[in-house]
C-alpha positions, 0 to 999 in steps of 0.5 A: 367465190372469185369466179362469181366476182369475175362474172359480175364484173363481166356483166357490168361491162355491157352497162349503158349509162343514163343520158345526162338529160334523164339524170337531170330531169329525174327525181332522186330516190332516197339516198340518191344524189345528183345535180343541184341539191336545191332543185327538189326543195319546196319554196319554204325550204329553199328560202330558209336554205338561202337565208342561211347563206346570208343572201340578201332579199333582192338576190333572194327574189331574183333566185325565186323568180328563176325557180318560178320560171323553171330556169 
């Protein structure tokens, strides 16, 4: 059992991590979390989340403009 765990750890040493751009541009799967949690929200859900934070309508429209321009 110990030898098996050591072998698994040795295999992980040659692991090449993903580049930041790949992580940022990918769509997270179920249970994955990275980057901005609001990035993958639809407009309706995003507006609801922002409204729940008591963001004013003027600021909300500024945020939504950035979303539409893929800021």
